[in-house]
C-alpha positions, 0 to 999 in steps of 0.5 A: 502275221502282224496287225501292228508292226514296230520299227526294226533296230539298225542293221548290223553286219551279218555273221558268217560271211562267205562268197555267194554262188549268185551275184543277186544274193547279198554278200553277207551270208553263208551258202550251201550249193546244189550238187553238181551234175544234174541235167534239167529234162524238157519242161513239162507242159503244165505246173506239177501239183502239190500233195497236201499230205506232204504239207501236213507232214511238214506242219506236224513236224512244226507242231512237234518242234513247239511242243518239244520246246516250250510250246511255241516257235518264236524268234529266238527260241529252240523251237524257231531254231529247229524249224529253220534247221528243218527248212535248211536240210529239206531245201539242201537235199532237193537241190537248192542253193541255201543262204542262212542269214543271220538276223543280227537285229532279231531276238536271239540267234535268228536265221533267215533262209533264202533258197535259190533254184539254180538257173534262169535269168537272175536280172529277172528274179521272182521271189516267194516268201513266208515267216518261219516264226510264231508268236510266244503264245502258241505253236503258230501253225496257221500263223504262219506255219501254213505259209511256211509248209506250203512254200516248202512243199511247192519248192520240193515239187518244182525241184523234183520236176527239175524244169528248164528255167527262164527266169530265176526263182527264189524263196525266202522264209523270214525270222522276226515277222511277229517282232515287226517284219524285222527278218525280211526288212534285215534281208532287204536292207542287205541287198544292193540297188541292183539286187533290189532291181533284179527282183521283179515281184515278191509274194508273201503267204501268211496265214493261208489255212484259216478255219473260217477264212477267205481268199485274199490276194492283195497286190498288183504284182506279177505273183498276184496276177498269177495267183488270181489267174489260178484261182479263177481257173478252179472258180474260186473268187478272190478279194483284196484285204485290209488286214495289215501287215506282213513281210510284203512291207519290207519289199514294198518299201524298197520299191519292189512290186509285192503282194500279201496272200492270205485267208485272213487273221482277226477281222471278221467274215461278212455275209457276202463273204459266206456267200462266196466261200462258206463258213460263219458270218460275224466270226473271225477268220481265224479264231486262234489268231495269235493264241495257244489254240493255233495248233495242228491239225485242229486250226487248219483248213485243209481245203484252203491249205491244198488250194493255196499250195497249188496256187503257189506252185502254179504261180512260181512255175509260170513265172520262172520256167521254160513253159513261159518263154514269151514276155507277157503282161496284163492290163486292169482298170480301177474304177472300170466304170464311170458316170458323168454329165455331158461337159464333165470328166471321169479318171481311172487308174490303168494298172499293168503287171508283168505276168511272164518274162521281162518287163516291157514298154506298153503303149496305151490306146483306147477305142469305142469312145462316142462323138463328144468323148475323148480319152487320154493317158498320163503317161501314154506308155509305161513299163509293165508293172507301172500305172497310168491315169486315164481321163475320159472327158466329154463335151456337151455334144456328148449324147446320153447313154452308156458306152464300152470304152476298150483300153488297149495295151500293146507291147510284144503282145496286146492286152485289153480291159473294158471301161463302161462310161454313162453319160447322164442326160441333160435335164433340169437339176431337180434335186439340188441341195445338201443330201446327207442326212444328220450331216453334223451328227447332232441328232443320234445316228440315224440315217448313218450306220455306224459302229457302236460309240462312233457317233456321240458327244465326244470329248478330248481328242475327238471333240466336235468341230461344231455343235455337241456331237460328231464321229470318232473312229479309232482311238482305242490304242488296240486292234479295232475296226470302226465303220461309219456309212450312209446311202444317198441318192444323187439326181441327174442333170446337175453341174456339181456333186461335191462331198466335203467333210472336216477331219481331225487326226490325232495320234500317239504314234511316233513313226514317220514312215509307217501307217499303223492306223488308217481311215479310208473313205469310200463310195462303194468299193471306190476309194476316195482317200486314205489318211493315217497316223502319218497325217496328224492335223487339226480339223481340216476340210476335205473335198471330193468331186462325186459327179461321176456318181450322178443318178446313182444311189451310193453308199459313203463309208469311212472305215477306221482301223487301229493296230494293237498299240499306240492310239490314233483318233480319226474325228469327223464332223460337218459332213456335206454332199452338195448338189448344184 
């Protein structure tokens, strides 16, 4: 996994051009076909399982490749070549059509390994990937031997069961990820527009056995939906992650629905996460991230390894085999609650995902809204995988209370999601005024809670807009996370609740397309806005309507994340949360 990505060089022609057996693969690659004559038996009733002992055997091989070749499996080294040869041989022997694609923009003679299981509708392809390289500092066993090995074993188990395919299944192992996602970007750039459109979802698996890790499924694509479904079935909670980046980015930038799935890298585990998953609070998910100690078996969590291997096979099986012949989709809401004063409105994003079969048109409707409340969708129908904005509008006739609104998506099947609306009472606004304490940061830190050094008499790029002090997040030019937060209680019965702050962004990044460094503004778990190195500006007023939080105690949080090089400074000053 890369916590810092770099811009890949221009794509060159792929070496060893031959005609491909499958029209959805790029023409510039070499191919080995599955042996003929195999007849698929009837599909099994449920997905097979992955034997973690087999995954461990693959990891031991990766460790051996590193040990015998200078201690690492970095792109362009003999250790990486041995890795890709091993993958190619195992997959070919199992019956996959294996494409060996030379990444000419990667360091050395680096290969992408793409494996297609014969059968299924190639216009509905589901793809699973991991990166086969590591960093030069060590063997790269968790990063990303764990993703490489579990996907390999999932692929081999599917082949051993030889199911009848309805949709098409493809696996990919990428070179050059640690150089900046170069291998996966090279592959995606080699695809035609039609070939990209044929890939309905891509899930990447990067570091899925961190010794102090969690379970992070980050994305809304069909692969992510199935992964969450599996973890729910074994009572393991999941979260989304803010750690960046991996090969999902190459696919997402090409318009392909994508997710990144991991147990975490260098970020630290919280106490709440320890309650969910166990482990040590305040310690890194993987204490050996990009270090020489990323070895087998000492840096592998066997429980996570087994769970993820089975989750991967569950998702691949249920998205592509004859056990999933009916087109299906999911519906979700973010946020799924809202609080308004009578006469105001709230919005939420309705997200859909294709969970089986082909994408389909989904019509959106609602029920359960009380008198004085109306619900509308823009657009009113989407193709599964798309989103719509739901607006819940109230009139002054809306009675105070809490109501459950059911959002229904209708296609070949019907799926629902629930939204809880709270209409506040229409009493007198008794708490008008500015609600943030120390809103100009002029009196030390309290009542803000902040990372050390954030609130200070900053200078240079982070100099205050007014006064002598402000808040500075980032500006280090190395992997770093800063937070700034304050909790405040908002009164009911008022007509406006407005958050404002001035934000200045100064960056040394030169890219015009990639968010390397980010500032996220949240109320509770809801993101109000995201800024990055792509938005440099002088102090600019930012404004948000917080009427939906009337009557609640909220926590306003600013989180700045910076990657491993080239600094970006986020300077904040003159905040206010004004109620009137």
